[in-house]
C-alpha positions in Angstrom: -1.0 15.3 -17.7 -3.3 13.9 -15.1 -3.9 10.8 -17.0 0.0 10.2 -17.6 0.6 11.1 -13.6 -2.1 8.4 -12.8 -0.1 5.9 -15.1 3.2 6.3 -13.3 1.9 6.1 -9.9 -0.1 3.1 -10.7 3.2 1.3 -12.3 5.1 2.6 -9.1 2.7 0.4 -6.9 3.3 -2.8 -8.8 7.3 -2.6 -9.3 10.0 -2.2 -6.8 13.6 -0.8 -7.4 15.0 -3.9 -8.7 12.3 -4.6 -11.2 10.5 -7.3 -9.2 7.0 -7.2 -8.5 5.6 -5.4 -5.6 4.8 -7.8 -2.4 1.5 -6.2 -2.3 -0.4 -7.7 -5.1 -3.5 -6.6 -3.2 -3.0 -3.3 -5.0 -4.3 -4.9 -8.2 -8.0 -4.9 -8.4 -9.9 -7.3 -10.0 -13.5 -8.6 -10.2 -14.8 -12.0 -9.0 -17.7 -14.2 -10.8 -20.1 -12.2 -8.7 -18.7 -8.9 -10.0 -17.2 -7.9 -6.7 -14.0 -6.1 -6.3 -11.3 -8.3 -5.2 -7.6 -9.1 -5.4 -4.9 -12.0 -5.4 -3.9 -13.2 -2.3 -2.1 -16.7 -2.2 -0.8 -16.3 1.4 2.3 -18.4 1.8 1.7 -20.6 -1.5 3.5 -19.9 -4.8 0.9 -18.1 -7.4 0.0 -19.1 -10.8 -1.8 -16.6 -13.0 -3.4 -17.8 -16.3 -4.7 -15.4 -18.5 -7.6 -17.2 -20.5 -10.3 -16.2 -23.0 -13.6 -17.8 -23.0 -13.8 -17.9 -26.9 -10.4 -18.8 -27.4 -10.2 -22.5 -29.2 -6.4 -23.0 -27.6 -7.8 -22.0 -23.9 -10.6 -24.4 -24.4 -8.5 -27.2 -25.5 -6.1 -26.8 -22.7 -8.4 -26.5 -19.6 -8.5 -30.5 -19.1 -4.6 -30.2 -19.0 -4.8 -26.9 -16.7 -7.2 -28.9 -14.3 -4.6 -31.7 -14.0 -1.9 -29.6 -13.1 -3.9 -27.7 -10.6 -4.8 -30.8 -9.1 -1.0 -32.0 -8.8 0.0 -28.9 -7.3 -2.5 -27.1 -5.4 -1.1 -28.1 -2.2 1.8 -25.5 -2.7 0.5 -23.4 -5.4 -2.7 -20.9 -5.5 -4.1 -20.7 -9.2 -6.0 -18.0 -10.6 -7.8 -17.8 -14.1 -7.6 -14.1 -15.2 -9.9 -13.1 -18.1 -8.9 -9.7 -20.1 -11.5 -6.8 -20.1 -13.1 -8.0 -23.4 -15.0 -10.8 -21.5 -17.9 -9.8 -19.4 -18.4 -11.4 -16.0 -21.4 -13.2 -17.3 -19.2 -14.8 -19.7 -16.6 -15.6 -17.2 -19.3 -17.2 -15.1 -20.6 -19.3 -18.2 -17.2 -20.6 -18.7 -16.5 -21.7 -15.0 -20.0 -23.7 -15.3 -19.4 -25.0 -18.7 -15.9 -26.3 -18.2 -16.5 -27.1 -14.5 -13.5 -25.2 -13.3 -12.7 -25.4 -9.5 -9.8 -23.0 -9.2 -10.5 -19.2 -8.8 -11.4 -17.2 -12.0 -11.2 -13.1 -12.0 -11.7 -10.3 -14.4 -8.9 -7.8 -15.3 -11.6 -5.3 -16.4 -9.3 -2.3 -15.8 -6.1 -4.4 -17.7 -3.9 -3.4 -14.6 -2.6 -6.7 -14.3 -2.4 -7.7 -17.9 -0.4 -4.5 -18.7 2.0 -4.9 -15.6 2.6 -8.7 -16.2 3.1 -7.7 -20.1 0.4 -10.6 -21.0 -0.4 -10.5 -24.9 -2.2 -13.8 -25.7 -4.7 -16.5 -24.0 -3.7 -18.7 -22.6 -0.4 -17.3 -21.1 1.0 -18.2 -17.5 3.1 -16.4 -15.1 4.6 -18.3 -12.0 5.5 -16.1 -8.9 7.2 -17.8 -5.8 6.2 -16.8 -2.3 8.1 -13.5 -2.4 6.2 -12.8 -5.5 9.5 -12.9 -7.9 8.5 -13.9 -11.3 10.3 -17.4 -12.0 8.3 -18.3 -15.3 6.4 -16.8 -18.1 4.9 -17.9 -21.0 3.4 -21.1 -22.5 1.8 -24.1 -20.5 3.9 -26.6 -22.8 5.0 -27.0 -26.3 1.7 -28.6 -27.5 0.9 -25.4 -29.8 3.7 -24.1 -31.8 1.7 -21.9 -34.1 -1.8 -20.6 -34.2 -4.0 -23.8 -35.4 -1.0 -25.9 -35.3 -0.3 -28.6 -32.4 2.0 -31.5 -32.0 0.6 -35.2 -31.5 2.6 -35.3 -28.3 3.8 -32.7 -26.0 7.5 -32.9 -25.6 8.1 -30.0 -23.1 6.1 -29.3 -20.1 7.3 -26.1 -19.4 4.8 -25.0 -16.5 5.0 -28.5 -14.7 8.6 -28.3 -14.8 8.6 -24.7 -13.4 6.5 -25.6 -10.8 8.3 -28.8 -9.7 11.6 -26.3 -9.5 9.9 -23.7 -7.5 8.4 -26.3 -5.0 12.3 -27.5 -4.2 13.5 -23.8 -4.0 15.3 -24.0 -7.2 15.2 -21.8 -10.4 13.4 -23.0 -13.5 15.8 -24.2 -16.1 13.6 -22.2 -18.5 12.0 -18.9 -17.4 10.7 -17.8 -20.5 8.9 -18.9 -23.6 6.7 -17.7 -26.2 2.9 -18.3 -25.4 0.9 -19.4 -28.6 -2.9 -18.5 -28.4 -5.5 -15.7 -29.1 -4.4 -12.2 -29.0 -5.5 -10.0 -26.0 -7.3 -6.6 -27.0 -5.9 -3.9 -25.4 -7.6 -0.3 -25.5 -5.4 2.1 -27.7 -4.9 4.5 -25.1 -3.5 1.7 -22.9 -1.4 0.9 -25.7 0.0 4.2 -26.0 0.6 4.5 -22.2 2.4 1.0 -22.2 4.7 2.3 -25.1 5.6 5.3 -23.3 6.4 3.6 -20.1 8.0 0.2 -21.0 
């Protein structure tokens, strides 16, 4: 009963009465690459949260594209790479060095952010506007259409299109797609809690 009450209170912190994200993302505790507790604080910028996996081949293949997107939109958008609990801070730190990543990397070691946003694979992206309203969720683009299967040429740039729309104060024409990637491991007790409280 106590565990159930804690989950309900945690869920209430994140969600408002109309289903939008809470204005206080600082309630979601994460770890930085120095293993210190921190939180997402984008100030007056839009926010992109990218769930990533250090050992996921699709994540690895996307890093160069992600860097290009970050460079183009960083004046108006704060980018965060978030790693689920199965990846240690040491692994995240090594990943940052190997792929020369300059945007902020964080560990969701309690899976609070993954549970709330409904992240299921890596890579998977969530775009929030300045008011923390979710504007886009899903794939970065349509490069991969199945696990292990990709197009020679990308024809749909979902994240770029959504970022461009939000930067102009518009609603993205596509708000959700299916992300193709490596499954995020969720502890059994967390899965049961999430099923009981969708």
